[in-house]
C-alpha positions as CSV (number, residue, x, y, z in Angstrom):
1,M,71.3,-42.2,115.3
2,G,68.7,-44.7,116.6
3,I,65.3,-43.9,118.0
4,P,64.6,-44.8,121.7
5,I,62.3,-47.7,122.1
6,R,60.0,-45.6,124.3
7,R,59.4,-43.2,121.4
8,Q,59.1,-46.1,118.9
9,L,56.4,-47.7,121.0
10,T,54.6,-44.4,121.8
11,E,54.3,-43.3,118.2
12,Q,53.2,-46.8,117.0
13,L,50.6,-47.0,119.7
14,K,49.3,-43.6,118.6
15,H,48.9,-44.9,115.1
16,V,47.0,-48.0,116.3
17,I,44.6,-45.9,118.3
18,E,44.1,-43.4,115.5
19,G,43.2,-46.3,113.2
20,G,40.6,-47.7,115.6
21,G,42.7,-50.8,116.5
22,V,41.5,-50.1,120.1
23,P,38.2,-48.2,119.8
24,R,37.6,-45.0,121.7
25,E,36.7,-45.3,125.3
26,H,37.8,-48.9,125.3
27,A,40.4,-50.1,127.9
28,L,44.0,-50.7,126.8
29,P,45.6,-53.9,127.8
30,S,47.4,-53.4,131.2
31,I,51.1,-52.5,131.3
32,R,51.9,-56.1,132.4
33,E,49.9,-57.6,129.5
34,L,51.4,-55.3,126.9
35,A,54.9,-55.9,128.1
36,G,54.5,-59.6,128.1
37,F,52.8,-59.7,124.7
38,L,55.4,-57.5,123.1
39,G,58.3,-59.0,125.0
40,I,59.7,-55.7,126.3
41,N,60.4,-54.1,129.7
42,P,57.3,-53.1,131.7
43,N,59.0,-49.8,132.6
44,T,59.3,-48.9,128.9
45,V,55.6,-49.7,128.4
46,A,54.7,-47.6,131.5
47,R,56.6,-44.6,130.2
48,A,55.0,-44.9,126.8
49,I,51.6,-45.0,128.4
50,E,52.5,-41.8,130.3
51,D,53.4,-40.2,127.0
52,L,50.0,-41.2,125.6
53,K,48.3,-39.6,128.6
54,R,50.2,-36.4,128.3
55,S,49.4,-36.1,124.6
56,G,45.7,-36.8,125.1
57,Y,45.4,-40.2,123.5
58,V,44.4,-42.1,126.7
59,E,43.1,-41.3,130.1
60,A,43.4,-43.1,133.4
61,R,40.2,-44.0,135.2
62,R,40.6,-44.7,138.9
63,G,40.2,-48.4,139.7
64,K,39.4,-49.3,136.1
65,G,42.6,-48.9,134.1
66,V,43.7,-46.8,131.1
67,F,41.1,-46.1,128.3
68,V,41.4,-44.6,124.9
69,A,40.2,-41.0,125.1
70,P,36.7,-40.2,123.7
71,T,38.2,-37.4,121.6
72,L,41.7,-37.8,120.1
73,P,44.0,-34.9,119.6
74,T,44.3,-33.5,116.1
75,R,47.7,-34.2,114.6
76,P,49.4,-31.1,113.2
77,S,49.5,-32.4,109.7
78,P,49.9,-29.0,108.0
79,T,52.9,-28.3,110.2
80,L,54.4,-31.7,109.5
81,R,54.0,-31.2,105.8
82,A,55.6,-27.7,106.0
83,D,58.5,-29.1,108.0
84,F,59.0,-31.9,105.6
85,L,59.0,-29.6,102.5
86,K,61.4,-27.2,104.3
87,D,63.8,-30.0,105.1
88,A,63.6,-31.4,101.5
89,V,64.4,-27.9,100.1
90,I,67.3,-27.4,102.5
91,R,68.8,-30.9,101.6
92,A,68.3,-30.1,97.9
93,A,70.0,-26.7,98.2
94,A,73.0,-28.4,100.0
95,L,73.3,-30.7,96.9
96,G,73.3,-27.7,94.6
97,M,69.8,-28.4,93.2
98,T,67.5,-25.6,92.0
99,P,63.7,-25.6,92.7
100,D,63.2,-26.7,89.1
101,D,65.5,-29.7,89.7
102,V,63.5,-30.7,92.8
103,A,60.2,-30.4,90.9
104,L,61.4,-32.4,88.0
105,G,62.9,-35.0,90.3
106,V,59.7,-35.5,92.2
107,L,57.7,-35.9,89.0
108,S,60.3,-38.3,87.7
109,V,60.1,-40.5,90.8
110,A,56.3,-40.3,91.0
111,G,56.1,-41.4,87.3
112,T,58.4,-44.3,87.6
113,G,57.4,-45.5,91.1
114,L,59.5,-46.8,94.0
115,P,60.6,-50.0,92.2
116,A,62.8,-47.8,90.0
117,V,64.9,-46.6,92.9
118,R,64.6,-49.7,95.1
119,G,67.8,-51.3,96.1
120,A,69.7,-48.1,96.8
121,V,69.8,-48.7,100.5
122,A,70.4,-52.0,102.3
123,V,68.3,-52.8,105.4
124,L,69.0,-55.8,107.7
125,L,65.7,-57.6,108.6
126,V,65.9,-60.0,111.6
127,E,63.0,-62.3,112.5
128,C,62.6,-65.8,114.1
129,S,61.1,-67.7,111.2
130,P,61.1,-67.7,107.3
131,P,57.4,-66.8,107.0
132,E,58.0,-63.7,109.3
133,L,61.0,-62.7,107.1
134,E,59.0,-63.1,103.9
135,F,56.1,-61.1,105.3
136,F,58.1,-58.2,106.8
137,G,60.5,-58.2,103.8
138,R,57.7,-57.8,101.3
139,E,56.1,-55.0,103.3
140,L,59.3,-53.0,103.7
141,E,60.3,-53.3,100.0
142,A,56.7,-52.3,99.0
143,Q,56.8,-49.1,101.1
144,L,60.4,-47.9,101.1
145,P,63.2,-47.7,98.5
146,V,65.3,-50.4,100.2
147,R,66.8,-53.7,99.5
148,V,66.1,-56.1,102.4
149,D,68.7,-58.6,103.6
150,K,67.0,-61.2,105.6
151,V,68.5,-63.2,108.5
152,L,67.0,-65.5,111.0
153,L,67.5,-64.5,114.6
154,R,69.3,-67.7,115.4
155,D,71.9,-66.9,112.7
156,L,72.5,-63.3,113.5
157,A,75.5,-63.8,115.8
158,T,77.2,-65.7,112.9
159,I,76.4,-63.1,110.3
160,V,77.6,-60.1,112.3
161,R,80.9,-61.8,113.1
162,R,81.8,-62.3,109.5
163,P,84.2,-59.8,107.9
164,A,82.2,-57.1,106.0
165,P,82.6,-53.5,104.9
166,A,82.0,-51.0,107.8
167,G,78.3,-50.2,108.0
168,P,76.9,-52.3,105.1
169,W,73.3,-51.7,106.4
170,A,71.7,-48.4,107.0
171,A,69.4,-49.8,109.7
172,A,68.3,-53.1,111.2
173,V,64.6,-53.9,111.6
174,T,63.0,-56.4,113.9
175,S,60.0,-56.9,116.1
176,F,59.7,-55.6,119.7
177,A,60.2,-59.0,121.2
178,H,63.6,-59.4,119.5
179,L,64.8,-55.8,119.9
180,P,67.0,-56.4,123.0
181,E,68.9,-59.3,121.4
182,V,69.3,-57.6,118.1
183,E,70.6,-54.4,119.7
184,R,73.1,-56.4,121.7
185,R,74.4,-58.2,118.6
186,M,74.6,-54.9,116.7
187,D,76.2,-53.0,119.5
188,G,79.2,-50.9,118.5
189,R,78.5,-51.2,114.8
190,G,76.8,-47.8,114.5
191,I,73.7,-49.3,112.9
192,P,70.3,-48.1,114.4
193,V,67.8,-50.8,115.2
194,I,64.1,-50.1,114.7
195,A,61.2,-52.3,116.1
196,L,58.1,-52.4,114.0
197,L,54.8,-53.2,115.7
198,A,52.6,-55.4,113.6
199,E,49.3,-53.6,114.0
200,A,46.9,-56.5,114.2
201,H,48.9,-58.1,117.0
202,L,47.8,-55.4,119.4
203,E,44.2,-55.6,118.0
204,T,44.4,-59.4,118.6
205,L,45.4,-58.8,122.2
206,H,42.5,-56.4,122.7
207,R,40.0,-58.8,121.3
208,L,41.4,-61.7,123.4
209,A,40.9,-59.6,126.5
210,Q,37.2,-59.3,125.7
211,L,36.6,-63.0,125.7
212,P,34.8,-64.6,128.7
213,S,36.6,-65.9,131.7
214,G,38.0,-69.4,131.3
215,T,38.3,-69.3,127.6
216,R,40.6,-71.8,125.9
217,V,42.4,-70.4,122.9
218,G,43.9,-72.3,119.9
219,V,46.5,-70.7,117.6
220,V,46.9,-71.8,114.0
221,A,49.3,-70.5,111.3
222,A,50.8,-71.8,108.1
223,G,54.3,-71.6,109.6
224,V,55.0,-73.6,112.7
225,E,57.4,-71.0,114.0
226,T,54.9,-68.2,113.5
227,A,52.2,-70.1,115.4
228,H,54.5,-70.8,118.3
229,S,55.7,-67.2,118.4
230,L,52.1,-65.9,118.6
231,E,51.2,-68.6,121.2
232,H,54.2,-67.5,123.3
233,S,53.2,-63.8,123.0
234,I,49.6,-64.5,124.1
235,A,50.7,-66.7,127.0
236,A,53.3,-64.1,128.1
237,A,50.5,-61.5,128.2
238,A,49.0,-63.6,131.0
239,L,45.4,-62.4,130.3
240,P,43.4,-63.4,133.4
241,N,40.4,-64.5,131.3
242,L,42.3,-67.1,129.3
243,A,42.5,-70.6,130.8
244,R,44.9,-72.1,128.2
245,V,46.7,-71.3,125.0
246,E,47.8,-74.1,122.6
247,T,48.8,-74.4,119.0
248,C,48.7,-77.0,116.2
249,P,49.8,-77.5,112.6
250,A,47.6,-76.1,109.8
251,E,46.6,-79.7,108.9
252,R,43.1,-81.1,108.9
253,T,43.4,-83.9,111.5
254,A,45.3,-81.7,114.0
255,L,42.8,-78.9,113.4
256,V,39.8,-81.1,114.1
257,R,41.3,-82.2,117.4
258,L,42.2,-78.6,118.3
259,V,38.7,-77.3,117.5
260,R,37.2,-79.8,120.0
261,R,39.5,-78.6,122.8
262,V,39.2,-74.8,122.5
263,D,36.6,-72.0,122.7
264,A,38.2,-69.5,120.4
265,I,40.9,-69.6,117.6
266,V,43.5,-67.1,116.5
267,C,44.7,-67.9,113.0
268,S,46.5,-66.5,110.0
269,T,44.7,-65.4,106.8
270,S,46.0,-68.4,104.9
271,T,44.4,-70.8,107.3
272,A,41.2,-68.8,108.1
273,A,39.0,-70.6,105.5
274,R,40.0,-74.1,106.8
275,V,39.4,-73.1,110.4
276,R,36.0,-71.5,109.7
277,G,35.0,-74.7,107.8
278,L,35.5,-76.7,110.9
279,V,34.2,-74.5,113.7
280,G,30.6,-73.7,114.6
281,P,29.1,-70.2,114.4
282,T,29.5,-69.6,118.1
283,V,33.3,-70.1,118.1
284,P,35.1,-66.7,117.7
285,V,37.8,-66.8,115.0
286,I,40.3,-63.9,115.3
287,V,42.2,-63.5,112.1
288,D,45.6,-62.1,112.9
289,D,45.9,-60.1,109.6
290,R,49.1,-58.1,110.0
291,A,50.2,-54.9,108.4
292,L,53.3,-53.0,109.4
293,N,52.6,-49.9,111.6
294,Q,52.8,-46.9,109.3
295,R,54.3,-44.6,112.0
296,G,57.1,-47.2,112.4
297,I,57.7,-47.1,108.7
298,Q,57.9,-43.3,108.9
299,M,60.5,-43.4,111.6
300,L,62.5,-45.9,109.6
301,G,62.3,-43.6,106.6
302,A,63.5,-40.7,108.7
303,I,66.6,-42.7,109.8
304,L,67.3,-43.7,106.2
305,A,67.0,-40.1,105.0
306,Q,69.2,-38.9,107.8
307,D,71.8,-41.6,107.0
308,D,71.9,-40.4,103.4
309,G,73.8,-37.2,104.4
310,D,76.7,-36.3,106.8
311,G,76.0,-35.0,110.2
312,D,79.2,-32.8,110.4
313,G,77.4,-29.6,109.4
314,G,79.1,-29.4,106.0
315,P,77.6,-30.2,102.6
316,P,76.6,-33.9,102.4
317,A,79.2,-36.0,100.6
318,P,78.2,-38.6,98.0
319,P,77.7,-42.0,99.7
320,P,80.7,-44.3,99.4
321,P,80.3,-47.2,96.9
322,A,80.5,-49.7,99.8
323,R,77.2,-48.4,101.1
324,R,75.5,-48.8,97.8
325,E,77.0,-52.0,96.3
326,R,77.5,-55.4,97.9
327,S,81.1,-56.4,98.3
328,P,82.0,-60.0,97.5
329,R,82.3,-60.6,101.3
330,L,78.8,-59.3,101.9
331,I,77.4,-61.4,99.1
332,R,78.9,-64.5,100.8
333,A,77.5,-63.4,104.2
334,V,74.0,-62.6,102.9
335,S,73.4,-64.7,99.9
336,G,74.8,-67.8,100.3
337,N,77.8,-69.9,101.5
338,G,76.5,-72.9,103.4
339,A,72.8,-72.3,103.1
340,R,71.0,-75.1,104.8
341,P,69.6,-77.7,102.3
342,G,65.8,-77.5,102.3
343,S,65.7,-74.3,104.3
344,G,63.3,-72.7,101.9
345,R,65.5,-69.6,101.8
346,R,64.4,-67.1,99.2
347,G,65.4,-63.6,98.1
348,N,68.2,-62.2,100.2
349,Q,67.7,-64.3,103.3
350,A,71.0,-65.0,105.1
351,A,71.8,-68.4,106.5
352,A,74.6,-69.5,108.8
353,P,77.0,-72.2,107.6
């Protein structure tokens, strides 16, 4: 089963707060700003904020907004560890494994590392640009034992219409802004969809909100689609202190022109050195250095673990070969027929004919 978007957002906001992405006693962006920036329903954001209030992560201050609490609640990590171990032992017992089998298996996996088991489970990754697909794909494969099949958002409708074995992907992963469309395209296929919040995006929004009134912001990234996507998110947040948001290619002539027109710049890591070489010391440079939210990774891992067994109350059956091996049809859908010339497709990125 999937995880409601409200819970996905709540848990990932908790992780951002715990990591200091928004410091204690600092104001969170407003519900309207967060909803616009993430591209999700304001009611969902409002419910997530209420969850944060009830759990002690934030507090409302009359006439001022919602602030990160001065003291955060302690997460019950010993209880979580105990529950995890209990669940692992029960699953192992259902498979007929002894405690020695479990111990040896853990040591074996720890000794060989995740790359030895990677590729056992297929996950569909949907994003709007090749740079986004590459970034999220690398992060997912580095942190979970999965094989990532990449597809551009514009090609998703074509890919899901193609004949393929039932349930070839254990889950679909995208960003919050694309979640409604991805869920609509995957409807009826029994594939849960998870939205992963890129942590620094929220940190970027918080820093932008601290800039003086009338600030003009420029956005620069190596990928044009990535720059325009971030520009759109910032504009959709409608921060009242920002007068204008514009973007330009990561090319010197365009950068020089942009620097003359703006008061602050948001840029990717790959372009930060070039930007800093052109701006003066008084121009804020916000590096949008992203890392996938670890709470989101944990939720995805829980779905993959749940998917690995049957939910009928009986002993889990071995997964059918179709879940673990690509069929010829899936290979055609994901790897290749009709890839656009010059599209820069790498790895398992899918392309429509």
